[in-house]
N, C-alpha and C positions, 0 to 999 in steps of 0.2 A: 448586142451593142458593146464593143470593147472600148472602154474609156481610154485605155492606153493607146489604142490605135488612133482614136480621135485626137488625142494630145500630140502624138507623134506626127500626124498629118499637118496639124496646125503649126507645129514647130518647123516642119519642113517647108511649109508655105511661107513662113515668115523669113526663112533664110535657107536657101538650098545648099549653102556651104556646110551645113551641119552634118550632112551625110544622108544616106538613104533612110527611108521611113523605118525599115527593119533595124538598122543600126541605132537609130534614135530610140525606137521602141525598147530595145534591149538595155538601154541606160536608165529608163524611167523607173522610179521607185515609188513605193507606197509609204508615206510617212507613218511612223509608229503611233504618233499622236494625231488623231483626225483633226484636231484644231489647227494643226500646221498646214493642212491642205488635203485635198483628195489624192493628188499625185504630185510628185516632185521630179525635177530634171536637174541633175548635177552637170555643171559646165566645165569641170576640170579638164576633160579630154579635148575640149575645143580650144583651149588657150594657145596651144602651139600653132595650130593651123590658122586661127584668126588673129594671132599676135596681139592678144588682149588678155587682161587678167580674167579669171573665172567670174569674179564679182561684176566686172564691167559688162561681160557678155550676158550675165543673168539680168542685169538692169536694163540693157538695151533690148533684149528679147521680150522682157516683161512689158515694156512700153508698147511694143507692137501687139502683143497678145491681149492687152487690156481693151483694145478696140473690138475684140471678138465677143459677140453677144452670147456665145455658148458658155462663157465663163462668168460667174458672178463676182469673182475676185481673182486677181493675179498678184502674188506677193513675193518679190525677190528677197531672199534672206542670204546675204553673203553670196557664195557661189551657186546657190540653188534657186530655181524658179519653182515656186509653190503655187499650184492652181486649185481653185475651187470651182466645180461645175455648177451650173444652174440646176438646183434640185427640182425646180418646177418642170423644166423642159425634159430633163433626163427621167425624172420620176414618172411623168405621164407616159413616156414611151415604154419604159421598162415594165411597170406594173400592167400597162395595157397589153404588152406582149405575153406576160404570164397568164393573165386572165383569158386572153383570146386562145392561147395554145392549150391551156389546161395542163393535163399530165403529159402532153407531148412537148411541153417547154423543155428545151435542152436537147431535143432530138437533132441529129445531124445526119448527113448523107456521106460521111467520110468513107464508110465501109460498104457503100451501095454495090450490090452485085458481087460481093466478096464473102468468102466463108472462112470462119475460124473454127478449128477443131480444138477442144479442150480435153486433155487427159487429166482427170481430177478425182479426188477422194481415194479411190483404189485401196480399200482395206484388204487385209489378208483373211482368206477363208479360214474358218475354225479358230479364229482368235477374236477376243472381244473388241468392240468398237470403242477405242479409248480416246482420251483427250488428244492424243498424238495425231489422230486422224481428222480432228476438227479443222485444222488450219487449211489443209488441201481442199476440204469440202467447201468451206464457206468462202475462202479466197477465190477458188475456182468458180463458184456460183456467182459471186459479185463481179468477177471479170467477164463472165458470160453475159450478165445483165448490162454491164457497161458497153460491151461490144455491140449488143443489140440496140442499145440507146444511140450508138453512133452509126447505125445502119447495117452492121454485119449480120449475116446468117450464122447461127452457131450450132455446133454439134457437141453436146456434153457426153463424154465417154467415161464410164466408171470401169477403169481397167483393173478389175478385182484381181488380187493376188491368189489365183486358184491353181498354181502350178509351181514346180520347183522342188528343191531338195527338202524343204520343210515338210512336204507331204510324205516323203519317205520317213522322216522322223516321226510324224504323227501316226502314220500307219503302223510303224514299228512299235511305238508306245501303246497304241490301242490294242494291238495283238498281244502284247506282253502283260499289260496291267488294266486294260479297259474292260468295262462291263456294258453290254448293249442297253440294258434297261436304264441304268444310271445315266448314260449319255442321252437316251431318248427323253428323259425327264427334264434335263437341263443341258442341252447340247453344247452351247458355247462355253459355259462355265466348266463343264467336265472336259471338253476337248482342250481348252486352254490349260487346265490343270495337268492333263497328260503331257502337253507340250513342255510345260515347265519341268515336270518330273523327268522327262527324257534328258534335258540338259543337265539336271542335277545328277542323274545316274551316269551320264556319259563322262562326267568329270572323273569318276572312279573306274569306269569301264569303257575305255576308248573304242572297244570293238563295236559298240552300239553305233558309232558314226559310220562305220563301214556297212553295217546292216541297213542303216537308213539310206545310204547311197544306193545300195543294191535294191532296196524296196522301191525307190523312186525310179530307177532304171527299168524295173519290171513293170511299173505303172506306165512309163513311156512306151514300153513294148506291148502294152495292151493286156496285161495280166487281169483276168476277169474279176477275181476276188478283190484285188487292190482297187480296180476301177470302180466297183460297186461301193466300196468304202469311201472313195474320193467323191463320188456323186452324192452320197448321203451327207457327208461333211459340208459340201458346197450348198446343197439345197437348204439345210438347216441354218447355215450362216446367212444366206441371202434373206431368209425370213426374218432373222433377228435384225439385220441391217435395215430392212425396209421400215421397221418401227422407228428407227432413228431418223431416216430420211423423211418419213411422214411427219414426224414431230417438228423438224426444222424446215419443212416445206420445200424440199429440194428434189427435183426429178432429173432423170437422165434420158438421153436418147439411145444409149447403148450400154449394155452390161457385158460386152465382149471382153473377157479377161485374158490372162496369159494362155490358158488352155485352148482358147479359140484359135490360136495361131500354130498349134501343133502340126497341122498338115500344110502349113504355109512356110515353114522354116527351111525345108529342103530346097525350095526355090532360091532362097537367100544364099544358102551354101553353094548351090550350083552357079549362081551369078558371080559369087566371089571366086570360085574356081575358074570360071570362063575368063575372068579378067586377071587371072594369075595373082590375086591379092591374098590368097590363103598361104600361110606359112606354118611349118611344124615347129613346135616348141615344147620340149619335154613330153612328147606324145600328144599334146593338145594342138588344136588348130587356131591360129590367131591372125589378125590383120594388124600390121605395124602402122603406127601413126607418128613416126619420128619427126616428120616435117611440122607436125602440129605440136610437137614437144609433149606428147601424151604417151602413157604406157600402152602396150599392145592391147587390142580389143579381143578378148577371148570369145571365140565362136563355138567351139566344141571342146569339152573336157577329154582327157585321155581315154575315158571309158565310153566316149561317144555321146554322152548326155549334153543337152543344150543348156544355154544359160539365159539370164535376163536379156543380155545384149542381142542374142539371136532372135528372141521373141520381139524385142522392141524394134529391131530392123524390119522384121516381117510385118509388124503392126503399122509402122510408118508407111511402108509400101502399100499395104492394103488400104489404109485410110486415104492416101492420095488417090488411088484408083477409084475408091468408093465415093469420096466426098469432093474430090478435086479442090482441096483446101488451098486458100491463099496464105493462111498462117496456121501453124500448129503450136499450141501452148501446152507445156508439160508442167502442171502445178504440183511439184514434188519437192521435198525437203532439200536443203542446201548440201546435205551429205552426199547427194547423188550428182553433184555438179560434174565430176570427172566422167562418170558413166554417160551422161547425155552428150558431153563433148565428144566422147568416143563414138557413140551411135551416129551423131551428126557427121563426124569425120569420115566414118566408113561409107555412109550414104553419098557423101560428096566424092569420095574416091570411086564409087560406082557410077558417077556421072549424073546423079540426080540433082539437077540445079535447084529444085524446089526445097531441098534440104536447108538452104540458106534462110528459109522462112520458118524454120523450126526453132522455138525458143524455150529454154528451160526457165521456169518461173520459180526460183528457189524461195525458201522461207526458213525462219528460225524454228527452234524447238520449244515445246512446252517442257519445262523442267520441274522436277519434284525434289525439293530440298537441294537445289543446285545441280541435280544429276538428271541425266536423260532417262526418260521412261523406257522400260524394257519389258516386253511380254515374257521373254524367255527367263528373265530373272524375277518375274512376278511383281515387278515394280510398275504398276499401271493404275490409272484412274479412269473409271468407266464413264464415258460421255453421257450415257443414258441416266446414270445416277446423278450426275451434276445437273443435267437438264431438269430432272424431276425435283431435285432439291430447290433449284431456282424457281420453279413453278410454285412449289409449296410456300416459299418465302413471299412470292408475289401475292398468293392467295391470302396470306396472313396480313400483309400490308393493306390489301383492299378491304379485308374484313375489319381492320382497325380504323381506316380512314374513310371508307365509303361502303358501309355494309349493305346499303340498298341498291348497289350497282347492278344493273341488268346484265346478264351474260358474264357474270364475274369469273366463271371458270375459263371462258374463252379469252377474256382479257388477261387473266393471270398467266395463261399459257403463252400469249403473245408477248407479255412483258418479261416473263422468266426466260423464254428462249431468246428474245431480243437482247436481254442483258448479256447472255453468253456470247452470242454472235457479234454484237457490237464491241464487246471487250476485246475480242480477237482482232476485228477489222480496224479498230482505231489505232492499233499499234503498227508501226512500220513493219512490213512483212519479213524483213531480214533480221529483226530483233528476236532474241530468245525471250520467252515469257515465263516467268516463275509462276507456277500454278498456285493461285490463292483464291479459294472460294469466296473469301470475305471481299476481296477486291472486285471480283466478277459480279457479286450480288449486291454491291453498293448501289442504291437507287438514287443517289444524289451525285452532283459533280458531272464530270465528263463521261457520261454513261448513256447506254441505249435508253433506259427508262426515262432519263432526263429529257432526251429528244422526243420520245413518245409522249411524255407528259406535256411538253410544250405544244405539241400538235393537238393534244386533247384540250388543252386550255384555249387554244386559238379557235377550235371548232365550237367550243362551248360559247364563246363570245358571239360567233355567227348565229348559233341557234337562238340565243337571247335576242339578237337584233332582228332576226326573222325577216330578211329582205330577199328579194328574188333577183334583182339586177345589181351588178357591180360596175362602177365607173370611177376611175381615178382622175382627179383634176390636179390638185397640188396640196402639199403639206409643207409647213415651214420649219418644223422642229428638227434638231440635229439627230435625235433618236430614230425618227422615221427615215431620214436620209441614209443612216448607216445600214438600215435594213435594205433599202432600195439598192445601194451599192452591192450588197451581198447577193441579192436576188439577181442582179445583173451578171454576177460572176458564175452563176450556176452552169450555163452551157460550157464556159471555159473550164470549169472544174471537172465536168464530166469528161471532156476531151483529154484533159491533163491526166486524170486518174487512169484512163484506159491507156494512153500513150506510155505512161510510166509503169503500167501494170501494178498500180498501187491503190487499192480500195481505201486505204487510210486517208488519202487526199480528200475523198468524198466524206468519209466519216468525220474528219476534223472540220470540214466545211459545215456540216450539219450542226455540230456543236457550236460553232461561231454564230450561225444564223439563229439558233435557239437562244444563245446568250443575248444577242442583239434584240431579239423579240421580247425576251423577259425584262430587259432594261426598259424597253418602250412601254411594256405593260405596267411596269412599276411607276413610271413617271407620267404617263398620259392617260387621261380618262377617255377611253375609246368610245363607249356608248354614251355620248353626250350630244344632245340635239343642237347642232350649229351648222355652219356652212361647210365644215370639213368632215362631217360625220360619214358621208358616203365614201370619201377618199380614205378615211381611216379604216373603215370596214373592208374596202377593196384591197388595202394593203394587207390586212389580216388574212383575207381570202388567198391572196398571192402567196403568203407565207405557208398556209396549209397545203397548197398545191405542191410547193417545192419540198417541204419537209416529208410529205407522204411519198412523193416520187423518189426522193433520195433514200428514204428507208426501204422502199420496195427494191430499189437497185441493190442495196446491201443484203437483201433477203430477209427483211424485218417487217412485221406488220405494224400498222399505225392505228391503234384503237381510238374510236371517237370519244370515248369516255374512260376515265381511270379513277 
């Protein structure tokens, strides 16, 4: 039930000269102060067509709307029409819908019979899973859940970075300075250390870069020794990554990384040759994208080695053939914007019309002391360490405030991990985030634990009330009405969050709903035997349904007790 649509239709019914329902809808505002009205309509733009002052138009329309029983009050203030809806009528419908639908509330069929493929997370093999990988992982997971909520089938692909020149560097470093036993004991730490050492040594010995390129070329050509090292590095890395994914509760439908496309790239090169799209540039082969005002897309280096673009082209073609996707989302940092424009541009030049439905979903960086994190420079914060520290802090808080809590360890994990995930998702994805463990682990204010605690508080009320059936009749207080209006906005919020590829829209909504509920809790005695008791409890039940479902979509658990 979209209150704006209802208001727009009633305005249109009162005077068809106001414009279409859609044009009226776009002008409707939500007053910052709820005491001014639930919705407001500014009449400025109507003055010229109707040849009256905005205040006259507002007064005239208000007199017509006053007769509508759907409004409890219509109040013209200058050029604005402010309306108050009947909380009894709207409340009964909205809360009834939530209670009836349960956790299906907010579902839609927008994406019915359509498939979305998401390229997400994609850490590099033989490197630690750092805070820098968190954003792609949790943003991608939230977008997948939002897509499913709106009816799409999803395919989550972890396109792991398991190929490329960096493996020539790592193989070269291992052969020069590595020790098999040391690497076996702590693979990721030691391999990462070797990778950093390579870049330090290469500063004073540039020949190492040429050796690394040669090592990778021999790997591409199937050199058995290098291939065995690569397989070992990959297997150990995936084991380490799975610990992180298990901890944050994220799964994938495919782990096909860059190496998977090695035998599929030649087809791309042949397609480009057949269409006369390949050009030679300083010994390399490129596709020019002058019409798109983009630099040439490099397909093969002068030594014949392939690049990211070659593999991403092969991957896109493979995914379309395999999944027949309607939309493909690449949840990758904003520094790759030009790269994805190039890949899309090349596919369009090849005549693949489906390429128009490929979208790069960029995001900002985690910064450390204002600087970008970097594995090669050794400036990195490990995600697993941050998660473990968050869980330990949650355990301490639980021990201090609720030492008798059952399943305290599970709750601490849900709260600690939830704090990290929510801190990321509540930020606009394009913003850079300065890494601050203190901010992430603050369990008050606009945080994941605050929303989780609100849910736990609401479920606690329902346990104490111990009723089996819920039914909402009516409530008169302003606090409950603010909650009802927010509950009504949940389906619209889901659609908006997905349409904008912005999980922060949902995260901020959950904060607002939690704040509204806590104001209600502070002012109203909920468990009080009177004629409104069942309606109050039904409202609380509706809040638990929406909070739990909202957290689930963001990839966060909702503990029943905290």
